[in-house]
PyMOL CGO cylinders between C-alpha atoms (Angstrom):
from pymol import cmd
from pymol.cgo import CYLINDER

trace = [
    CYLINDER, 84.82, 91.62, 80.68, 87.51, 92.57, 81.71, 0.3, 1, 1, 1, 1, 1, 1,
    CYLINDER, 87.51, 92.57, 81.71, 87.63, 96.65, 81.81, 0.3, 1, 1, 1, 1, 1, 1,
    CYLINDER, 87.63, 96.65, 81.81, 90.37, 98.84, 81.94, 0.3, 1, 1, 1, 1, 1, 1,
    CYLINDER, 90.37, 98.84, 81.94, 90.90, 102.40, 82.36, 0.3, 1, 1, 1, 1, 1, 1,
    CYLINDER, 90.90, 102.40, 82.36, 93.78, 105.19, 82.23, 0.3, 1, 1, 1, 1, 1, 1,
    CYLINDER, 93.78, 105.19, 82.23, 95.72, 106.34, 84.74, 0.3, 1, 1, 1, 1, 1, 1,
    CYLINDER, 95.72, 106.34, 84.74, 93.50, 109.40, 85.38, 0.3, 1, 1, 1, 1, 1, 1,
    CYLINDER, 93.50, 109.40, 85.38, 90.66, 107.11, 85.49, 0.3, 1, 1, 1, 1, 1, 1,
    CYLINDER, 90.66, 107.11, 85.49, 88.99, 107.39, 81.51, 0.3, 1, 1, 1, 1, 1, 1,
    CYLINDER, 88.99, 107.39, 81.51, 87.58, 103.81, 80.76, 0.3, 1, 1, 1, 1, 1, 1,
    CYLINDER, 87.58, 103.81, 80.76, 89.22, 102.54, 77.85, 0.3, 1, 1, 1, 1, 1, 1,
    CYLINDER, 89.22, 102.54, 77.85, 89.28, 99.35, 75.54, 0.3, 1, 1, 1, 1, 1, 1,
    CYLINDER, 89.28, 99.35, 75.54, 91.63, 96.91, 75.25, 0.3, 1, 1, 1, 1, 1, 1,
    CYLINDER, 91.63, 96.91, 75.25, 91.80, 97.48, 71.37, 0.3, 1, 1, 1, 1, 1, 1,
    CYLINDER, 91.80, 97.48, 71.37, 92.86, 100.71, 72.12, 0.3, 1, 1, 1, 1, 1, 1,
    CYLINDER, 92.86, 100.71, 72.12, 95.49, 100.00, 74.52, 0.3, 1, 1, 1, 1, 1, 1,
    CYLINDER, 95.49, 100.00, 74.52, 97.24, 97.85, 72.45, 0.3, 1, 1, 1, 1, 1, 1,
    CYLINDER, 97.24, 97.85, 72.45, 97.24, 100.07, 68.81, 0.3, 1, 1, 1, 1, 1, 1,
    CYLINDER, 97.24, 100.07, 68.81, 98.95, 102.60, 71.69, 0.3, 1, 1, 1, 1, 1, 1,
    CYLINDER, 98.95, 102.60, 71.69, 101.24, 99.59, 72.52, 0.3, 1, 1, 1, 1, 1, 1,
    CYLINDER, 101.24, 99.59, 72.52, 102.31, 99.10, 69.08, 0.3, 1, 1, 1, 1, 1, 1,
    CYLINDER, 102.31, 99.10, 69.08, 103.31, 102.06, 67.87, 0.3, 1, 1, 1, 1, 1, 1,
    CYLINDER, 103.31, 102.06, 67.87, 104.67, 102.42, 71.28, 0.3, 1, 1, 1, 1, 1, 1,
    CYLINDER, 104.67, 102.42, 71.28, 106.98, 99.56, 70.09, 0.3, 1, 1, 1, 1, 1, 1,
    CYLINDER, 106.98, 99.56, 70.09, 107.48, 101.28, 66.87, 0.3, 1, 1, 1, 1, 1, 1,
    CYLINDER, 107.48, 101.28, 66.87, 108.80, 104.33, 68.80, 0.3, 1, 1, 1, 1, 1, 1,
    CYLINDER, 108.80, 104.33, 68.80, 111.72, 101.43, 70.14, 0.3, 1, 1, 1, 1, 1, 1,
    CYLINDER, 111.72, 101.43, 70.14, 109.42, 101.92, 74.01, 0.3, 1, 1, 1, 1, 1, 1,
    CYLINDER, 109.42, 101.92, 74.01, 109.09, 98.93, 76.60, 0.3, 1, 1, 1, 1, 1, 1,
    CYLINDER, 109.09, 98.93, 76.60, 106.07, 97.69, 78.03, 0.3, 1, 1, 1, 1, 1, 1,
    CYLINDER, 106.07, 97.69, 78.03, 106.18, 97.35, 81.56, 0.3, 1, 1, 1, 1, 1, 1,
    CYLINDER, 106.18, 97.35, 81.56, 103.44, 94.70, 83.50, 0.3, 1, 1, 1, 1, 1, 1,
    CYLINDER, 103.44, 94.70, 83.50, 102.54, 94.63, 86.94, 0.3, 1, 1, 1, 1, 1, 1,
    CYLINDER, 102.54, 94.63, 86.94, 100.60, 93.17, 89.37, 0.3, 1, 1, 1, 1, 1, 1,
    CYLINDER, 100.60, 93.17, 89.37, 99.48, 93.95, 92.86, 0.3, 1, 1, 1, 1, 1, 1,
    CYLINDER, 99.48, 93.95, 92.86, 97.46, 93.04, 95.19, 0.3, 1, 1, 1, 1, 1, 1,
    CYLINDER, 97.46, 93.04, 95.19, 95.41, 94.18, 98.40, 0.3, 1, 1, 1, 1, 1, 1,
    CYLINDER, 95.41, 94.18, 98.40, 93.12, 92.02, 100.79, 0.3, 1, 1, 1, 1, 1, 1,
    CYLINDER, 93.12, 92.02, 100.79, 90.63, 93.88, 101.83, 0.3, 1, 1, 1, 1, 1, 1,
    CYLINDER, 90.63, 93.88, 101.83, 87.16, 93.14, 104.52, 0.3, 1, 1, 1, 1, 1, 1,
    CYLINDER, 87.16, 93.14, 104.52, 85.37, 92.31, 101.33, 0.3, 1, 1, 1, 1, 1, 1,
    CYLINDER, 85.37, 92.31, 101.33, 87.63, 89.98, 99.48, 0.3, 1, 1, 1, 1, 1, 1,
    CYLINDER, 87.63, 89.98, 99.48, 91.59, 90.65, 97.89, 0.3, 1, 1, 1, 1, 1, 1,
    CYLINDER, 91.59, 90.65, 97.89, 92.16, 93.10, 95.53, 0.3, 1, 1, 1, 1, 1, 1,
    CYLINDER, 92.16, 93.10, 95.53, 93.80, 92.71, 92.10, 0.3, 1, 1, 1, 1, 1, 1,
    CYLINDER, 93.80, 92.71, 92.10, 95.06, 95.69, 90.13, 0.3, 1, 1, 1, 1, 1, 1,
    CYLINDER, 95.06, 95.69, 90.13, 97.56, 95.26, 87.23, 0.3, 1, 1, 1, 1, 1, 1,
    CYLINDER, 97.56, 95.26, 87.23, 99.16, 97.79, 85.77, 0.3, 1, 1, 1, 1, 1, 1,
    CYLINDER, 99.16, 97.79, 85.77, 100.25, 98.03, 81.32, 0.3, 1, 1, 1, 1, 1, 1,
    CYLINDER, 100.25, 98.03, 81.32, 103.07, 100.84, 81.17, 0.3, 1, 1, 1, 1, 1, 1,
    CYLINDER, 103.07, 100.84, 81.17, 104.25, 102.34, 77.94, 0.3, 1, 1, 1, 1, 1, 1,
    CYLINDER, 104.25, 102.34, 77.94, 107.47, 104.48, 78.75, 0.3, 1, 1, 1, 1, 1, 1,
    CYLINDER, 107.47, 104.48, 78.75, 110.95, 104.59, 76.70, 0.3, 1, 1, 1, 1, 1, 1,
    CYLINDER, 110.95, 104.59, 76.70, 110.01, 105.67, 73.68, 0.3, 1, 1, 1, 1, 1, 1,
    CYLINDER, 110.01, 105.67, 73.68, 111.68, 107.68, 71.57, 0.3, 1, 1, 1, 1, 1, 1,
    CYLINDER, 111.68, 107.68, 71.57, 111.23, 111.19, 72.44, 0.3, 1, 1, 1, 1, 1, 1,
    CYLINDER, 111.23, 111.19, 72.44, 108.73, 109.99, 75.12, 0.3, 1, 1, 1, 1, 1, 1,
    CYLINDER, 108.73, 109.99, 75.12, 108.97, 112.63, 77.66, 0.3, 1, 1, 1, 1, 1, 1,
    CYLINDER, 108.97, 112.63, 77.66, 107.43, 110.23, 80.75, 0.3, 1, 1, 1, 1, 1, 1,
    CYLINDER, 107.43, 110.23, 80.75, 105.10, 107.63, 79.98, 0.3, 1, 1, 1, 1, 1, 1,
    CYLINDER, 105.10, 107.63, 79.98, 101.38, 106.44, 80.52, 0.3, 1, 1, 1, 1, 1, 1,
    CYLINDER, 101.38, 106.44, 80.52, 99.23, 103.41, 81.65, 0.3, 1, 1, 1, 1, 1, 1,
    CYLINDER, 99.23, 103.41, 81.65, 96.31, 102.05, 81.39, 0.3, 1, 1, 1, 1, 1, 1,
    CYLINDER, 96.31, 102.05, 81.39, 95.08, 99.61, 84.96, 0.3, 1, 1, 1, 1, 1, 1,
    CYLINDER, 95.08, 99.61, 84.96, 92.58, 96.22, 85.37, 0.3, 1, 1, 1, 1, 1, 1,
    CYLINDER, 92.58, 96.22, 85.37, 91.28, 95.83, 89.22, 0.3, 1, 1, 1, 1, 1, 1,
    CYLINDER, 91.28, 95.83, 89.22, 89.14, 92.80, 89.79, 0.3, 1, 1, 1, 1, 1, 1,
    CYLINDER, 89.14, 92.80, 89.79, 88.49, 91.85, 93.53, 0.3, 1, 1, 1, 1, 1, 1,
    CYLINDER, 88.49, 91.85, 93.53, 88.24, 87.95, 94.46, 0.3, 1, 1, 1, 1, 1, 1,
    CYLINDER, 88.24, 87.95, 94.46, 86.89, 86.21, 97.52, 0.3, 1, 1, 1, 1, 1, 1,
    CYLINDER, 86.89, 86.21, 97.52, 89.60, 87.00, 99.86, 0.3, 1, 1, 1, 1, 1, 1,
    CYLINDER, 89.60, 87.00, 99.86, 89.71, 83.24, 101.40, 0.3, 1, 1, 1, 1, 1, 1,
    CYLINDER, 89.71, 83.24, 101.40, 91.39, 82.30, 98.45, 0.3, 1, 1, 1, 1, 1, 1,
    CYLINDER, 91.39, 82.30, 98.45, 94.52, 84.24, 98.82, 0.3, 1, 1, 1, 1, 1, 1,
    CYLINDER, 94.52, 84.24, 98.82, 94.99, 84.06, 102.84, 0.3, 1, 1, 1, 1, 1, 1,
    CYLINDER, 94.99, 84.06, 102.84, 98.17, 83.04, 101.89, 0.3, 1, 1, 1, 1, 1, 1,
    CYLINDER, 98.17, 83.04, 101.89, 101.37, 85.37, 100.70, 0.3, 1, 1, 1, 1, 1, 1,
    CYLINDER, 101.37, 85.37, 100.70, 103.11, 82.72, 98.82, 0.3, 1, 1, 1, 1, 1, 1,
    CYLINDER, 103.11, 82.72, 98.82, 99.30, 82.07, 96.86, 0.3, 1, 1, 1, 1, 1, 1,
    CYLINDER, 99.30, 82.07, 96.86, 98.59, 85.92, 96.30, 0.3, 1, 1, 1, 1, 1, 1,
    CYLINDER, 98.59, 85.92, 96.30, 102.08, 86.74, 95.33, 0.3, 1, 1, 1, 1, 1, 1,
    CYLINDER, 102.08, 86.74, 95.33, 102.05, 83.45, 92.43, 0.3, 1, 1, 1, 1, 1, 1,
    CYLINDER, 102.05, 83.45, 92.43, 98.64, 84.79, 91.71, 0.3, 1, 1, 1, 1, 1, 1,
    CYLINDER, 98.64, 84.79, 91.71, 99.79, 88.76, 91.26, 0.3, 1, 1, 1, 1, 1, 1,
    CYLINDER, 99.79, 88.76, 91.26, 102.80, 87.67, 88.91, 0.3, 1, 1, 1, 1, 1, 1,
    CYLINDER, 102.80, 87.67, 88.91, 100.20, 84.46, 86.56, 0.3, 1, 1, 1, 1, 1, 1,
    CYLINDER, 100.20, 84.46, 86.56, 98.53, 88.00, 85.79, 0.3, 1, 1, 1, 1, 1, 1,
    CYLINDER, 98.53, 88.00, 85.79, 101.03, 89.42, 84.95, 0.3, 1, 1, 1, 1, 1, 1,
    CYLINDER, 101.03, 89.42, 84.95, 102.20, 86.50, 82.89, 0.3, 1, 1, 1, 1, 1, 1,
    CYLINDER, 102.20, 86.50, 82.89, 99.17, 85.44, 81.64, 0.3, 1, 1, 1, 1, 1, 1,
    CYLINDER, 99.17, 85.44, 81.64, 98.74, 89.24, 80.56, 0.3, 1, 1, 1, 1, 1, 1,
    CYLINDER, 98.74, 89.24, 80.56, 102.33, 88.98, 79.11, 0.3, 1, 1, 1, 1, 1, 1,
    CYLINDER, 102.33, 88.98, 79.11, 101.54, 86.19, 76.81, 0.3, 1, 1, 1, 1, 1, 1,
    CYLINDER, 101.54, 86.19, 76.81, 98.37, 87.67, 75.28, 0.3, 1, 1, 1, 1, 1, 1,
    CYLINDER, 98.37, 87.67, 75.28, 100.20, 90.97, 74.30, 0.3, 1, 1, 1, 1, 1, 1,
    CYLINDER, 100.20, 90.97, 74.30, 102.95, 88.95, 72.45, 0.3, 1, 1, 1, 1, 1, 1,
    CYLINDER, 102.95, 88.95, 72.45, 100.33, 87.02, 70.41, 0.3, 1, 1, 1, 1, 1, 1,
    CYLINDER, 100.33, 87.02, 70.41, 98.46, 90.43, 69.18, 0.3, 1, 1, 1, 1, 1, 1,
    CYLINDER, 98.46, 90.43, 69.18, 101.90, 92.19, 69.20, 0.3, 1, 1, 1, 1, 1, 1,
    CYLINDER, 101.90, 92.19, 69.20, 104.87, 89.80, 68.87, 0.3, 1, 1, 1, 1, 1, 1,
    CYLINDER, 104.87, 89.80, 68.87, 107.37, 92.99, 68.26, 0.3, 1, 1, 1, 1, 1, 1,
    CYLINDER, 107.37, 92.99, 68.26, 106.54, 94.51, 71.77, 0.3, 1, 1, 1, 1, 1, 1,
    CYLINDER, 106.54, 94.51, 71.77, 109.21, 94.49, 74.54, 0.3, 1, 1, 1, 1, 1, 1,
    CYLINDER, 109.21, 94.49, 74.54, 108.23, 93.25, 77.66, 0.3, 1, 1, 1, 1, 1, 1,
    CYLINDER, 108.23, 93.25, 77.66, 109.42, 92.99, 80.83, 0.3, 1, 1, 1, 1, 1, 1,
    CYLINDER, 109.42, 92.99, 80.83, 107.42, 91.73, 84.14, 0.3, 1, 1, 1, 1, 1, 1,
    CYLINDER, 107.42, 91.73, 84.14, 107.86, 94.19, 87.38, 0.3, 1, 1, 1, 1, 1, 1,
    CYLINDER, 107.86, 94.19, 87.38, 107.09, 91.77, 90.45, 0.3, 1, 1, 1, 1, 1, 1,
    CYLINDER, 107.09, 91.77, 90.45, 106.25, 93.11, 94.03, 0.3, 1, 1, 1, 1, 1, 1,
    CYLINDER, 106.25, 93.11, 94.03, 108.50, 91.02, 95.75, 0.3, 1, 1, 1, 1, 1, 1,
    CYLINDER, 108.50, 91.02, 95.75, 111.89, 91.58, 97.34, 0.3, 1, 1, 1, 1, 1, 1,
    CYLINDER, 111.89, 91.58, 97.34, 115.19, 89.55, 96.54, 0.3, 1, 1, 1, 1, 1, 1,
    CYLINDER, 115.19, 89.55, 96.54, 116.16, 86.86, 97.86, 0.3, 1, 1, 1, 1, 1, 1,
    CYLINDER, 116.16, 86.86, 97.86, 118.66, 87.72, 100.77, 0.3, 1, 1, 1, 1, 1, 1,
    CYLINDER, 118.66, 87.72, 100.77, 116.77, 90.78, 101.91, 0.3, 1, 1, 1, 1, 1, 1,
    CYLINDER, 116.77, 90.78, 101.91, 114.37, 88.18, 104.92, 0.3, 1, 1, 1, 1, 1, 1,
    CYLINDER, 114.37, 88.18, 104.92, 111.28, 89.80, 103.62, 0.3, 1, 1, 1, 1, 1, 1,
    CYLINDER, 111.28, 89.80, 103.62, 107.63, 87.77, 103.73, 0.3, 1, 1, 1, 1, 1, 1,
    CYLINDER, 107.63, 87.77, 103.73, 107.88, 87.63, 100.05, 0.3, 1, 1, 1, 1, 1, 1,
    CYLINDER, 107.88, 87.63, 100.05, 111.75, 86.90, 100.34, 0.3, 1, 1, 1, 1, 1, 1,
    CYLINDER, 111.75, 86.90, 100.34, 111.40, 82.84, 99.96, 0.3, 1, 1, 1, 1, 1, 1,
    CYLINDER, 111.40, 82.84, 99.96, 109.61, 83.04, 96.76, 0.3, 1, 1, 1, 1, 1, 1,
    CYLINDER, 109.61, 83.04, 96.76, 112.09, 85.77, 94.60, 0.3, 1, 1, 1, 1, 1, 1,
    CYLINDER, 112.09, 85.77, 94.60, 113.32, 83.21, 92.96, 0.3, 1, 1, 1, 1, 1, 1,
    CYLINDER, 113.32, 83.21, 92.96, 110.36, 80.75, 92.07, 0.3, 1, 1, 1, 1, 1, 1,
    CYLINDER, 110.36, 80.75, 92.07, 108.54, 83.62, 90.86, 0.3, 1, 1, 1, 1, 1, 1,
    CYLINDER, 108.54, 83.62, 90.86, 111.35, 85.20, 88.63, 0.3, 1, 1, 1, 1, 1, 1,
    CYLINDER, 111.35, 85.20, 88.63, 111.93, 81.81, 87.10, 0.3, 1, 1, 1, 1, 1, 1,
    CYLINDER, 111.93, 81.81, 87.10, 108.18, 81.56, 86.29, 0.3, 1, 1, 1, 1, 1, 1,
    CYLINDER, 108.18, 81.56, 86.29, 108.44, 85.31, 84.32, 0.3, 1, 1, 1, 1, 1, 1,
    CYLINDER, 108.44, 85.31, 84.32, 111.54, 84.34, 82.66, 0.3, 1, 1, 1, 1, 1, 1,
    CYLINDER, 111.54, 84.34, 82.66, 110.77, 81.02, 82.38, 0.3, 1, 1, 1, 1, 1, 1,
    CYLINDER, 110.77, 81.02, 82.38, 107.16, 81.63, 79.73, 0.3, 1, 1, 1, 1, 1, 1,
    CYLINDER, 107.16, 81.63, 79.73, 110.13, 84.44, 77.88, 0.3, 1, 1, 1, 1, 1, 1,
    CYLINDER, 110.13, 84.44, 77.88, 110.49, 87.52, 79.61, 0.3, 1, 1, 1, 1, 1, 1,
    CYLINDER, 110.49, 87.52, 79.61, 112.63, 89.63, 81.30, 0.3, 1, 1, 1, 1, 1, 1,
    CYLINDER, 112.63, 89.63, 81.30, 111.97, 90.61, 85.00, 0.3, 1, 1, 1, 1, 1, 1,
    CYLINDER, 111.97, 90.61, 85.00, 112.17, 93.15, 88.10, 0.3, 1, 1, 1, 1, 1, 1,
    CYLINDER, 112.17, 93.15, 88.10, 111.99, 93.06, 91.00, 0.3, 1, 1, 1, 1, 1, 1,
    CYLINDER, 111.99, 93.06, 91.00, 112.29, 95.70, 93.83, 0.3, 1, 1, 1, 1, 1, 1,
    CYLINDER, 112.29, 95.70, 93.83, 113.47, 98.08, 93.77, 0.3, 1, 1, 1, 1, 1, 1,
    CYLINDER, 113.47, 98.08, 93.77, 113.24, 98.83, 90.22, 0.3, 1, 1, 1, 1, 1, 1,
    CYLINDER, 113.24, 98.83, 90.22, 109.88, 97.21, 90.43, 0.3, 1, 1, 1, 1, 1, 1,
    CYLINDER, 109.88, 97.21, 90.43, 108.17, 100.03, 89.18, 0.3, 1, 1, 1, 1, 1, 1,
    CYLINDER, 108.17, 100.03, 89.18, 104.52, 98.66, 87.45, 0.3, 1, 1, 1, 1, 1, 1,
    CYLINDER, 104.52, 98.66, 87.45, 103.52, 96.28, 90.57, 0.3, 1, 1, 1, 1, 1, 1,
    CYLINDER, 103.52, 96.28, 90.57, 105.18, 98.60, 93.86, 0.3, 1, 1, 1, 1, 1, 1,
    CYLINDER, 105.18, 98.60, 93.86, 104.44, 101.27, 92.61, 0.3, 1, 1, 1, 1, 1, 1,
    CYLINDER, 104.44, 101.27, 92.61, 101.29, 101.96, 89.88, 0.3, 1, 1, 1, 1, 1, 1,
    CYLINDER, 101.29, 101.96, 89.88, 99.19, 98.62, 91.03, 0.3, 1, 1, 1, 1, 1, 1,
    CYLINDER, 99.19, 98.62, 91.03, 100.00, 99.02, 94.43, 0.3, 1, 1, 1, 1, 1, 1,
    CYLINDER, 100.00, 99.02, 94.43, 98.30, 102.53, 94.26, 0.3, 1, 1, 1, 1, 1, 1,
    CYLINDER, 98.30, 102.53, 94.26, 95.34, 100.95, 92.18, 0.3, 1, 1, 1, 1, 1, 1,
    CYLINDER, 95.34, 100.95, 92.18, 94.71, 98.27, 94.37, 0.3, 1, 1, 1, 1, 1, 1,
    CYLINDER, 94.71, 98.27, 94.37, 94.04, 100.29, 97.89, 0.3, 1, 1, 1, 1, 1, 1,
]
cmd.load_cgo(trace, "trace")
């Protein structure tokens, strides 16, 4: 069973998050999903953030996170790890879409643009295509705050 937490660290049931997301959507808010990972001595920590932002008369936003530690050996290769990050965000997006078809969801990928010559640049087009092929808008750095800032903070 996956445990979810508020930004302040309080455990929260996923059904409560879904209800908040529905209310958020009714106020014309958007849902941003992003996953980041961090290799540690015990394995690979994946952190996924679900962010509610941009609703009418909303000041700031709120977010929820889940964390999963898996065997490092499986995710030693960068391409495997960032593909799994994208997959986790897309799978969550698909689940939310089934529960709340009215949600506007944007997937945030912790990757650099193809022309940046960074480690993740080689996989940029593939991963953007993965998210878009699943039916979602996709953003990359520097516009991918759900992955590059929020999920990153909780993956360490």
